[in-house]
N, CA, C and O atoms as a Tripos MOL2 file, in Angstrom:
@<TRIPOS>MOLECULE
protein
  204   203    51     0     0
PROTEIN
NO_CHARGES

@<TRIPOS>ATOM
      1 N          19.2280  -29.9340   -0.7340 N.3       1 MET1
      2 CA         19.5530  -28.5730   -0.3450 C.3       1 MET1
      3 C          20.6160  -28.6330    0.7440 C.2       1 MET1
      4 O          20.4990  -29.4100    1.6920 O.2       1 MET1
      5 N          21.6260  -27.8330    0.6100 N.am      2 THR2
      6 CA         22.7010  -27.8310    1.6000 C.3       2 THR2
      7 C          22.3580  -26.8820    2.7370 C.2       2 THR2
      8 O          21.3950  -26.1200    2.6560 O.2       2 THR2
      9 N          23.1460  -26.9380    3.7820 N.am      3 ALA3
     10 CA         22.9150  -26.0610    4.9340 C.3       3 ALA3
     11 C          23.1210  -24.6030    4.5650 C.2       3 ALA3
     12 O          22.4110  -23.7290    5.0640 O.2       3 ALA3
     13 N          24.0840  -24.3330    3.6980 N.am      4 THR4
     14 CA         24.3430  -22.9520    3.2810 C.3       4 THR4
     15 C          23.1710  -22.4000    2.4720 C.2       4 THR4
     16 O          22.7510  -21.2600    2.6700 O.2       4 THR4
     17 N          22.6590  -23.2030    1.5760 N.am      5 THR5
     18 CA         21.5150  -22.7750    0.7630 C.3       5 THR5
     19 C          20.2920  -22.5340    1.6300 C.2       5 THR5
     20 O          19.5530  -21.5730    1.4120 O.2       5 THR5
     21 N          20.0740  -23.4010    2.6110 N.am      6 ALA6
     22 CA         18.9320  -23.2410    3.5010 C.3       6 ALA6
     23 C          19.0580  -21.9600    4.3210 C.2       6 ALA6
     24 O          18.0660  -21.2630    4.5390 O.2       6 ALA6
     25 N          20.2620  -21.6480    4.7730 N.am      7 THR7
     26 CA         20.4810  -20.4250    5.5530 C.3       7 THR7
     27 C          20.2470  -19.1890    4.7080 C.2       7 THR7
     28 O          19.5790  -18.2530    5.1470 O.2       7 THR7
     29 N          20.7860  -19.1760    3.5060 N.am      8 VAL8
     30 CA         20.6080  -18.0260    2.6130 C.3       8 VAL8
     31 C          19.1430  -17.8540    2.2540 C.2       8 VAL8
     32 O          18.6390  -16.7310    2.2180 O.2       8 VAL8
     33 N          18.4530  -18.9590    1.9870 N.am      9 THR9
     34 CA         17.0300  -18.8920    1.6460 C.3       9 THR9
     35 C          16.2220  -18.3480    2.8160 C.2       9 THR9
     36 O          15.3290  -17.5250    2.6130 O.2       9 THR9
     37 N          16.5130  -18.7870    4.0270 N.am     10 ALA10
     38 CA         15.7930  -18.3110    5.2060 C.3      10 ALA10
     39 C          16.0440  -16.8250    5.4350 C.2      10 ALA10
     40 O          15.1160  -16.1020    5.7960 O.2      10 ALA10
     41 N          17.2600  -16.3540    5.2370 N.am     11 GLN11
     42 CA         17.5690  -14.9430    5.4230 C.3      11 GLN11
     43 C          16.9100  -14.1020    4.3380 C.2      11 GLN11
     44 O          16.4490  -12.9950    4.6150 O.2      11 GLN11
     45 N          16.8570  -14.6030    3.1170 N.am     12 THR12
     46 CA         16.2460  -13.8630    2.0190 C.3      12 THR12
     47 C          14.7550  -13.7110    2.2480 C.2      12 THR12
     48 O          14.1960  -12.6410    2.0020 O.2      12 THR12
     49 N          14.1120  -14.7520    2.7080 N.am     13 ARG13
     50 CA         12.6670  -14.6740    2.9710 C.3      13 ARG13
     51 C          12.3530  -13.6560    4.0620 C.2      13 ARG13
     52 O          11.3340  -12.9690    3.9960 O.2      13 ARG13
     53 N          13.2190  -13.5570    5.0570 N.am     14 ALA14
     54 CA         12.9660  -12.6470    6.1660 C.3      14 ALA14
     55 C          13.1320  -11.1860    5.7540 C.2      14 ALA14
     56 O          12.5010  -10.3120    6.3490 O.2      14 ALA14
     57 N          13.9620  -10.8970    4.7520 N.am     15 THR15
     58 CA         14.2320   -9.5110    4.3920 C.3      15 THR15
     59 C          13.6250   -9.0970    3.0600 C.2      15 THR15
     60 O          13.7370   -7.9300    2.6840 O.2      15 THR15
     61 N          12.9900  -10.0040    2.3360 N.am     16 THR16
     62 CA         12.4330   -9.6810    1.0280 C.3      16 THR16
     63 C          11.1660   -8.8600    1.1980 C.2      16 THR16
     64 O          10.2730   -9.2220    1.9650 O.2      16 THR16
     65 N          11.0980   -7.7400    0.4680 N.am     17 ARG17
     66 CA          9.9050   -6.8910    0.4840 C.3      17 ARG17
     67 C           9.0510   -7.2200   -0.7270 C.2      17 ARG17
     68 O           9.5760   -7.5450   -1.7910 O.2      17 ARG17
     69 N           7.7580   -7.1390   -0.5730 N.am     18 THR18
     70 CA          6.8510   -7.4460   -1.6730 C.3      18 THR18
     71 C           6.4010   -6.1980   -2.4160 C.2      18 THR18
     72 O           5.7010   -6.3070   -3.4230 O.2      18 THR18
     73 N           6.7810   -5.0210   -1.9500 N.am     19 GLY19
     74 CA          6.3780   -3.7950   -2.6120 C.3      19 GLY19
     75 C           5.0980   -3.2080   -2.0440 C.2      19 GLY19
     76 O           4.5960   -2.2090   -2.5590 O.2      19 GLY19
     77 N           4.5690   -3.8060   -1.0010 N.am     20 GLY20
     78 CA          3.3560   -3.2940   -0.3820 C.3      20 GLY20
     79 C           3.6470   -2.0730    0.4710 C.2      20 GLY20
     80 O           4.8020   -1.6680    0.6040 O.2      20 GLY20
     81 N           2.6120   -1.4840    1.0480 N.am     21 PRO21
     82 CA          2.8260   -0.2890    1.8650 C.3      21 PRO21
     83 C           3.5970   -0.6000    3.1440 C.2      21 PRO21
     84 O           3.5130   -1.7030    3.6830 O.2      21 PRO21
     85 N           4.3350    0.3720    3.6120 N.am     22 ASP22
     86 CA          5.0640    0.2090    4.8630 C.3      22 ASP22
     87 C           4.0800    0.1640    6.0240 C.2      22 ASP22
     88 O           3.0250    0.7970    5.9790 O.2      22 ASP22
     89 N           4.4210   -0.5670    7.0340 N.am     23 GLU23
     90 CA          3.5520   -0.6840    8.2030 C.3      23 GLU23
     91 C           3.6450    0.5500    9.0960 C.2      23 GLU23
     92 O           2.7260    0.8170    9.8700 O.2      23 GLU23
     93 N           4.7250    1.2960    9.0040 N.am     24 ASP24
     94 CA          4.9230    2.4370    9.8880 C.3      24 ASP24
     95 C           4.7660    3.7680    9.1520 C.2      24 ASP24
     96 O           5.3640    4.7700    9.5420 O.2      24 ASP24
     97 N           3.9770    3.7760    8.1100 N.am     25 GLY25
     98 CA          3.7950    4.9790    7.2960 C.3      25 GLY25
     99 C           2.8890    5.9920    7.9780 C.2      25 GLY25
    100 O           2.3160    5.7070    9.0300 O.2      25 GLY25
    101 N           2.7570    7.1720    7.3850 N.am     26 PRO26
    102 CA          1.9090    8.2240    7.9520 C.3      26 PRO26
    103 C           0.4300    7.9130    7.7330 C.2      26 PRO26
    104 O          -0.1120    8.1860    6.6620 O.2      26 PRO26
    105 N          -0.2140    7.3480    8.7340 N.am     27 LYS27
    106 CA         -1.6060    6.9300    8.6040 C.3      27 LYS27
    107 C          -2.5420    8.1160    8.3940 C.2      27 LYS27
    108 O          -3.4880    8.0230    7.6110 O.2      27 LYS27
    109 N          -2.2920    9.2270    9.0830 N.am     28 VAL28
    110 CA         -3.1730   10.3890    8.9850 C.3      28 VAL28
    111 C          -3.1390   10.9480    7.5670 C.2      28 VAL28
    112 O          -4.1810   11.2860    7.0060 O.2      28 VAL28
    113 N          -1.9590   11.0460    6.9940 N.am     29 LEU29
    114 CA         -1.8300   11.5630    5.6390 C.3      29 LEU29
    115 C          -2.5600   10.6670    4.6410 C.2      29 LEU29
    116 O          -3.2200   11.1670    3.7300 O.2      29 LEU29
    117 N          -2.4500    9.3740    4.7980 N.am     30 GLU30
    118 CA         -3.1440    8.4460    3.9140 C.3      30 GLU30
    119 C          -4.6520    8.6090    4.0190 C.2      30 GLU30
    120 O          -5.3460    8.5810    3.0030 O.2      30 GLU30
    121 N          -5.1640    8.7780    5.2170 N.am     31 HIS31
    122 CA         -6.6020    8.9510    5.3930 C.3      31 HIS31
    123 C          -7.0840   10.2660    4.8010 C.2      31 HIS31
    124 O          -8.1350   10.3120    4.1610 O.2      31 HIS31
    125 N          -6.3300   11.3270    5.0090 N.am     32 VAL32
    126 CA         -6.7230   12.6320    4.4650 C.3      32 VAL32
    127 C          -6.7190   12.5840    2.9430 C.2      32 VAL32
    128 O          -7.6530   13.0710    2.3070 O.2      32 VAL32
    129 N          -5.6880   12.0090    2.3600 N.am     33 LEU33
    130 CA         -5.6420   11.9180    0.8990 C.3      33 LEU33
    131 C          -6.7410   11.0030    0.3600 C.2      33 LEU33
    132 O          -7.3150   11.2820   -0.6930 O.2      33 LEU33
    133 N          -7.0330    9.9360    1.0560 N.am     34 GLY34
    134 CA         -8.1030    9.0320    0.6320 C.3      34 GLY34
    135 C          -9.4630    9.7080    0.6490 C.2      34 GLY34
    136 O         -10.2270    9.5860   -0.3090 O.2      34 GLY34
    137 N          -9.7750   10.4220    1.7280 N.am     35 TRP35
    138 CA        -11.0540   11.1070    1.8130 C.3      35 TRP35
    139 C         -11.1290   12.2720    0.8310 C.2      35 TRP35
    140 O         -12.2040   12.5790    0.3170 O.2      35 TRP35
    141 N         -10.0010   12.9220    0.5670 N.am     36 THR36
    142 CA         -9.9850   13.9760   -0.4390 C.3      36 THR36
    143 C         -10.3230   13.3940   -1.8090 C.2      36 THR36
    144 O         -11.0790   13.9980   -2.5680 O.2      36 THR36
    145 N          -9.7790   12.2510   -2.1220 N.am     37 LEU37
    146 CA        -10.1000   11.5900   -3.3820 C.3      37 LEU37
    147 C         -11.5770   11.2420   -3.4620 C.2      37 LEU37
    148 O         -12.1890   11.4070   -4.5180 O.2      37 LEU37
    149 N         -12.1560   10.7710   -2.3830 N.am     38 VAL38
    150 CA        -13.5780   10.4330   -2.3570 C.3      38 VAL38
    151 C         -14.4330   11.6680   -2.6090 C.2      38 VAL38
    152 O         -15.3860   11.6150   -3.3850 O.2      38 VAL38
    153 N         -14.0980   12.7790   -1.9590 N.am     39 VAL39
    154 CA        -14.8790   14.0100   -2.1220 C.3      39 VAL39
    155 C         -14.7540   14.5420   -3.5440 C.2      39 VAL39
    156 O         -15.7480   14.9530   -4.1410 O.2      39 VAL39
    157 N         -13.5450   14.5380   -4.0870 N.am     40 VAL40
    158 CA        -13.3560   15.0230   -5.4560 C.3      40 VAL40
    159 C         -14.1100   14.1430   -6.4490 C.2      40 VAL40
    160 O         -14.7120   14.6590   -7.3900 O.2      40 VAL40
    161 N         -14.0880   12.8480   -6.2580 N.am     41 LEU41
    162 CA        -14.8220   11.9470   -7.1330 C.3      41 LEU41
    163 C         -16.3280   12.1780   -7.0180 C.2      41 LEU41
    164 O         -17.0360   12.1470   -8.0250 O.2      41 LEU41
    165 N         -16.8200   12.4090   -5.8090 N.am     42 ALA42
    166 CA        -18.2470   12.6830   -5.6260 C.3      42 ALA42
    167 C         -18.6380   13.9950   -6.2970 C.2      42 ALA42
    168 O         -19.7050   14.0800   -6.9050 O.2      42 ALA42
    169 N         -17.7940   15.0160   -6.1970 N.am     43 MET43
    170 CA        -18.0920   16.2920   -6.8610 C.3      43 MET43
    171 C         -18.1000   16.1120   -8.3740 C.2      43 MET43
    172 O         -18.9540   16.6770   -9.0570 O.2      43 MET43
    173 N         -17.1750   15.3450   -8.8990 N.am     44 LEU44
    174 CA        -17.1230   15.0990  -10.3320 C.3      44 LEU44
    175 C         -18.3780   14.3730  -10.8170 C.2      44 LEU44
    176 O         -18.9500   14.7300  -11.8480 O.2      44 LEU44
    177 N         -18.7980   13.3650  -10.0790 N.am     45 VAL45
    178 CA        -19.9870   12.5900  -10.4520 C.3      45 VAL45
    179 C         -21.2280   13.4810  -10.4450 C.2      45 VAL45
    180 O         -22.0530   13.3870  -11.3530 O.2      45 VAL45
    181 N         -21.3720   14.3380   -9.4440 N.am     46 THR46
    182 CA        -22.5510   15.1900   -9.3860 C.3      46 THR46
    183 C         -22.4980   16.2890  -10.4390 C.2      46 THR46
    184 O         -23.5450   16.6730  -10.9610 O.2      46 THR46
    185 N         -21.3370   16.8000  -10.7660 N.am     47 GLN47
    186 CA        -21.2180   17.8370  -11.7980 C.3      47 GLN47
    187 C         -21.5290   17.2770  -13.1760 C.2      47 GLN47
    188 O         -22.1450   17.9570  -13.9970 O.2      47 GLN47
    189 N         -21.1110   16.0450  -13.4370 N.am     48 ILE48
    190 CA        -21.3850   15.4180  -14.7290 C.3      48 ILE48
    191 C         -22.8530   15.0460  -14.8420 C.2      48 ILE48
    192 O         -23.4010   14.9980  -15.9440 O.2      48 ILE48
    193 N         -23.4850   14.7850  -13.7250 N.am     49 GLY49
    194 CA        -24.8950   14.4340  -13.7280 C.3      49 GLY49
    195 C         -25.1390   12.9320  -13.7350 C.2      49 GLY49
    196 O         -26.2140   12.4830  -14.1340 O.2      49 GLY49
    197 N         -24.1740   12.1640  -13.3060 N.am     50 LEU50
    198 CA        -24.3400   10.7170  -13.2670 C.3      50 LEU50
    199 C         -25.1500   10.2490  -12.0650 C.2      50 LEU50
    200 O         -25.5610    9.0910  -11.9990 O.2      50 LEU50
    201 N         -25.3760   11.1440  -11.1230 N.am     51 LEU51
    202 CA        -26.1100   10.7520   -9.9130 C.3      51 LEU51
    203 C         -27.3050   11.6370   -9.7200 C.2      51 LEU51
    204 O         -28.0510   11.4660   -8.7560 O.2      51 LEU51
@<TRIPOS>BOND
     1     1     2 1
     2     2     3 1
     3     3     4 2
     4     3     5 am
     5     5     6 1
     6     6     7 1
     7     7     8 2
     8     7     9 am
     9     9    10 1
    10    10    11 1
    11    11    12 2
    12    11    13 am
    13    13    14 1
    14    14    15 1
    15    15    16 2
    16    15    17 am
    17    17    18 1
    18    18    19 1
    19    19    20 2
    20    19    21 am
    21    21    22 1
    22    22    23 1
    23    23    24 2
    24    23    25 am
    25    25    26 1
    26    26    27 1
    27    27    28 2
    28    27    29 am
    29    29    30 1
    30    30    31 1
    31    31    32 2
    32    31    33 am
    33    33    34 1
    34    34    35 1
    35    35    36 2
    36    35    37 am
    37    37    38 1
    38    38    39 1
    39    39    40 2
    40    39    41 am
    41    41    42 1
    42    42    43 1
    43    43    44 2
    44    43    45 am
    45    45    46 1
    46    46    47 1
    47    47    48 2
    48    47    49 am
    49    49    50 1
    50    50    51 1
    51    51    52 2
    52    51    53 am
    53    53    54 1
    54    54    55 1
    55    55    56 2
    56    55    57 am
    57    57    58 1
    58    58    59 1
    59    59    60 2
    60    59    61 am
    61    61    62 1
    62    62    63 1
    63    63    64 2
    64    63    65 am
    65    65    66 1
    66    66    67 1
    67    67    68 2
    68    67    69 am
    69    69    70 1
    70    70    71 1
    71    71    72 2
    72    71    73 am
    73    73    74 1
    74    74    75 1
    75    75    76 2
    76    75    77 am
    77    77    78 1
    78    78    79 1
    79    79    80 2
    80    79    81 am
    81    81    82 1
    82    82    83 1
    83    83    84 2
    84    83    85 am
    85    85    86 1
    86    86    87 1
    87    87    88 2
    88    87    89 am
    89    89    90 1
    90    90    91 1
    91    91    92 2
    92    91    93 am
    93    93    94 1
    94    94    95 1
    95    95    96 2
    96    95    97 am
    97    97    98 1
    98    98    99 1
    99    99   100 2
   100    99   101 am
   101   101   102 1
   102   102   103 1
   103   103   104 2
   104   103   105 am
   105   105   106 1
   106   106   107 1
   107   107   108 2
   108   107   109 am
   109   109   110 1
   110   110   111 1
   111   111   112 2
   112   111   113 am
   113   113   114 1
   114   114   115 1
   115   115   116 2
   116   115   117 am
   117   117   118 1
   118   118   119 1
   119   119   120 2
   120   119   121 am
   121   121   122 1
   122   122   123 1
   123   123   124 2
   124   123   125 am
   125   125   126 1
   126   126   127 1
   127   127   128 2
   128   127   129 am
   129   129   130 1
   130   130   131 1
   131   131   132 2
   132   131   133 am
   133   133   134 1
   134   134   135 1
   135   135   136 2
   136   135   137 am
   137   137   138 1
   138   138   139 1
   139   139   140 2
   140   139   141 am
   141   141   142 1
   142   142   143 1
   143   143   144 2
   144   143   145 am
   145   145   146 1
   146   146   147 1
   147   147   148 2
   148   147   149 am
   149   149   150 1
   150   150   151 1
   151   151   152 2
   152   151   153 am
   153   153   154 1
   154   154   155 1
   155   155   156 2
   156   155   157 am
   157   157   158 1
   158   158   159 1
   159   159   160 2
   160   159   161 am
   161   161   162 1
   162   162   163 1
   163   163   164 2
   164   163   165 am
   165   165   166 1
   166   166   167 1
   167   167   168 2
   168   167   169 am
   169   169   170 1
   170   170   171 1
   171   171   172 2
   172   171   173 am
   173   173   174 1
   174   174   175 1
   175   175   176 2
   176   175   177 am
   177   177   178 1
   178   178   179 1
   179   179   180 2
   180   179   181 am
   181   181   182 1
   182   182   183 1
   183   183   184 2
   184   183   185 am
   185   185   186 1
   186   186   187 1
   187   187   188 2
   188   187   189 am
   189   189   190 1
   190   190   191 1
   191   191   192 2
   192   191   193 am
   193   193   194 1
   194   194   195 1
   195   195   196 2
   196   195   197 am
   197   197   198 1
   198   198   199 1
   199   199   200 2
   200   199   201 am
   201   201   202 1
   202   202   203 1
   203   203   204 2
@<TRIPOS>SUBSTRUCTURE
     1 MET1         2 RESIDUE 1 A MET
     2 THR2         6 RESIDUE 1 A THR
     3 ALA3        10 RESIDUE 1 A ALA
     4 THR4        14 RESIDUE 1 A THR
     5 THR5        18 RESIDUE 1 A THR
     6 ALA6        22 RESIDUE 1 A ALA
     7 THR7        26 RESIDUE 1 A THR
     8 VAL8        30 RESIDUE 1 A VAL
     9 THR9        34 RESIDUE 1 A THR
    10 ALA10       38 RESIDUE 1 A ALA
    11 GLN11       42 RESIDUE 1 A GLN
    12 THR12       46 RESIDUE 1 A THR
    13 ARG13       50 RESIDUE 1 A ARG
    14 ALA14       54 RESIDUE 1 A ALA
    15 THR15       58 RESIDUE 1 A THR
    16 THR16       62 RESIDUE 1 A THR
    17 ARG17       66 RESIDUE 1 A ARG
    18 THR18       70 RESIDUE 1 A THR
    19 GLY19       74 RESIDUE 1 A GLY
    20 GLY20       78 RESIDUE 1 A GLY
    21 PRO21       82 RESIDUE 1 A PRO
    22 ASP22       86 RESIDUE 1 A ASP
    23 GLU23       90 RESIDUE 1 A GLU
    24 ASP24       94 RESIDUE 1 A ASP
    25 GLY25       98 RESIDUE 1 A GLY
    26 PRO26      102 RESIDUE 1 A PRO
    27 LYS27      106 RESIDUE 1 A LYS
    28 VAL28      110 RESIDUE 1 A VAL
    29 LEU29      114 RESIDUE 1 A LEU
    30 GLU30      118 RESIDUE 1 A GLU
    31 HIS31      122 RESIDUE 1 A HIS
    32 VAL32      126 RESIDUE 1 A VAL
    33 LEU33      130 RESIDUE 1 A LEU
    34 GLY34      134 RESIDUE 1 A GLY
    35 TRP35      138 RESIDUE 1 A TRP
    36 THR36      142 RESIDUE 1 A THR
    37 LEU37      146 RESIDUE 1 A LEU
    38 VAL38      150 RESIDUE 1 A VAL
    39 VAL39      154 RESIDUE 1 A VAL
    40 VAL40      158 RESIDUE 1 A VAL
    41 LEU41      162 RESIDUE 1 A LEU
    42 ALA42      166 RESIDUE 1 A ALA
    43 MET43      170 RESIDUE 1 A MET
    44 LEU44      174 RESIDUE 1 A LEU
    45 VAL45      178 RESIDUE 1 A VAL
    46 THR46      182 RESIDUE 1 A THR
    47 GLN47      186 RESIDUE 1 A GLN
    48 ILE48      190 RESIDUE 1 A ILE
    49 GLY49      194 RESIDUE 1 A GLY
    50 LEU50      198 RESIDUE 1 A LEU
    51 LEU51      202 RESIDUE 1 A LEU
């Protein structure tokens, strides 16, 4: 491996995104939407009679 290849590889690793969630995203919105999903799923389960 040459010095140029090593430099490019190191820079690519530092800036490559994996597609995961951002670290600085709206945490409150995520929590509200998550709990809303939980409540809707619980209502669906009880309406169907699975619980």
